[in-house]
C-alpha positions as CSV (number, residue, x, y, z in Angstrom):
1,M,149.0,111.9,131.9
2,A,149.2,109.3,129.2
3,L,152.0,108.3,126.5
4,R,150.9,109.4,122.6
5,N,151.9,107.8,119.8
6,I,154.6,109.6,117.9
7,L,153.9,109.9,114.0
8,T,156.4,109.0,111.5
9,Q,157.5,110.4,108.5
10,E,154.7,108.5,106.3
11,E,151.8,110.1,108.0
12,P,150.4,112.9,106.3
13,A,149.3,115.0,109.2
14,L,153.3,115.8,109.6
15,Y,153.0,117.9,106.6
16,K,150.2,120.0,107.3
17,K,150.1,123.4,108.6
18,C,148.9,123.6,112.4
19,R,146.0,126.0,113.6
20,K,146.6,128.6,116.5
21,V,145.6,127.3,119.6
22,T,142.8,129.5,120.7
23,E,141.3,128.0,123.9
24,F,143.4,127.7,126.9
25,N,141.7,125.0,129.1
26,P,142.0,121.6,131.0
27,R,142.1,119.6,127.7
28,L,145.1,121.7,126.0
29,H,146.9,121.0,129.5
30,Q,145.9,117.4,128.9
31,L,147.7,117.4,125.7
32,L,151.0,119.8,127.1
33,D,151.0,117.1,129.8
34,D,150.9,114.0,127.6
35,M,153.5,115.5,125.3
36,A,155.5,115.9,128.3
37,E,155.4,112.4,128.8
38,T,155.8,111.0,125.7
39,L,159.0,113.3,125.0
40,Q,160.8,112.0,128.5
41,Q,159.6,108.5,127.8
42,A,161.2,108.7,123.9
43,N,164.3,110.4,125.4
44,G,164.0,113.5,122.9
45,V,164.6,117.2,123.5
46,G,161.3,118.9,121.6
47,L,158.0,117.4,121.1
48,A,155.6,119.4,118.5
49,A,152.2,118.4,118.8
50,P,151.5,117.5,115.6
51,Q,153.7,114.6,115.7
52,V,151.4,113.0,118.2
53,G,148.4,113.6,115.7
54,V,147.1,117.2,116.9
55,L,147.2,120.0,114.3
56,R,147.1,122.5,117.0
57,R,150.4,125.4,117.6
58,A,151.6,123.6,120.4
59,V,155.7,122.5,121.0
60,L,157.7,121.6,123.9
61,V,161.5,121.8,123.8
62,L,164.1,120.8,126.7
63,E,166.2,123.4,127.8
64,T,169.7,122.0,128.0
65,N,171.5,124.7,128.4
66,V,171.3,124.9,132.4
67,P,174.3,125.5,135.0
68,E,175.9,122.4,136.4
69,G,174.0,120.7,139.2
70,E,170.8,122.1,137.6
71,D,168.0,120.0,135.7
72,E,167.0,120.4,132.3
73,Y,163.5,121.5,132.0
74,V,160.5,121.9,129.4
75,I,159.7,124.7,128.1
76,E,156.2,125.0,126.6
77,L,155.4,127.1,123.7
78,I,151.6,127.7,122.2
79,N,150.9,129.6,118.9
80,P,155.1,130.8,119.1
81,E,156.9,132.5,116.8
82,I,160.2,133.5,116.1
83,L,161.1,137.7,116.6
84,E,165.0,137.1,116.5
85,A,167.4,135.1,115.0
86,S,171.1,135.4,115.0
87,G,174.8,133.6,114.0
88,E,175.0,130.3,112.4
89,Q,175.3,126.5,113.7
90,E,175.8,123.3,111.6
91,G,175.0,119.9,113.2
92,A,173.9,116.7,112.8
93,E,169.7,116.9,113.4
94,G,167.3,114.2,114.1
95,C,163.8,113.9,114.8
96,L,161.4,111.1,116.9
97,S,159.6,111.3,114.0
98,V,162.0,110.0,111.9
99,P,163.6,107.3,114.1
100,G,167.4,106.7,113.3
101,E,168.2,109.0,110.7
102,Y,170.0,112.3,111.1
103,G,170.9,114.9,108.5
104,L,173.4,117.7,108.1
105,V,171.2,120.7,109.0
106,K,172.1,124.9,109.3
107,R,170.5,126.4,111.8
108,P,170.5,130.1,113.4
109,A,172.9,130.1,116.6
110,K,170.4,132.1,118.6
111,V,167.0,132.8,118.8
112,K,164.2,134.2,120.9
113,V,160.8,133.1,120.6
114,K,157.6,135.0,121.8
115,A,154.8,132.1,122.6
116,Q,152.0,131.8,124.8
117,D,151.7,129.5,128.1
118,R,149.8,127.1,129.0
119,F,147.0,129.9,130.3
120,G,147.3,132.0,127.2
121,N,149.9,134.5,128.8
122,W,152.8,135.7,126.5
123,F,156.2,135.1,126.9
124,E,159.6,135.5,125.4
125,V,162.2,133.1,125.5
126,E,165.7,132.9,124.5
127,G,168.0,129.6,123.1
128,E,171.1,129.2,122.1
129,G,173.1,126.2,120.8
130,L,171.1,122.9,120.8
131,T,168.0,124.5,122.2
132,A,167.7,127.2,119.6
133,R,168.0,124.2,117.0
134,C,165.2,122.7,118.6
135,F,163.2,125.5,118.8
136,C,163.8,125.8,114.7
137,H,163.1,122.5,114.3
138,E,159.7,122.0,116.6
139,L,158.7,125.3,115.0
140,D,159.0,123.9,111.3
141,H,156.9,120.8,112.6
142,L,154.1,123.6,112.8
143,E,154.5,124.8,109.0
144,G,154.4,120.8,108.1
145,I,158.1,121.2,107.9
146,V,160.0,117.8,108.5
147,F,163.9,118.3,109.0
148,T,164.7,115.8,106.0
149,S,163.9,118.4,103.6
150,K,166.3,121.4,105.2
151,A,168.8,118.5,105.6
152,E,172.0,119.8,103.4
153,R,172.1,115.5,103.1
154,M,171.4,112.6,105.3
155,L,174.5,110.8,107.3
156,S,175.5,107.4,107.5
157,Q,176.0,105.6,110.8
158,E,179.7,106.2,110.4
159,E,179.6,109.9,110.1
160,L,177.9,109.8,113.0
161,E,179.8,107.1,115.1
162,S,183.2,109.3,114.3
163,G,181.4,112.8,114.5
164,E,183.2,113.8,111.0
165,Y,181.1,115.1,108.6
């Protein structure tokens, strides 16, 4: 495994639509492993392949909604698509590609996603709260969308610290 550089918002690659993954091979597995290490090192909750300069439809999301005493774990989503979305949540959202900046973004409260695993097998997964927010945020990256374009407004440091926004 190796750490990958995370592109920042000035990089044109972040605004390009990603291509479908068609080969489920050791090269894809290496990308996913590298992304997992990069995500962990960056202390993030989600990472999309275009954020590390690879224009393919692959994302990782950290499942944080786990029972007390259980470890959080990474969900790998290849060629993901949202099947269902319900409810609404509004809150501060950030991005590893936009370090230190947060915006107020509305997202669904619950999301069901269909995707393939690293071997090409299809599966469905549901997420609520932060996980639903991450699914939507990371899938946006696959379409070349960065959260700043969806933010109602960007938040000041004082608003973030106080939690009043």
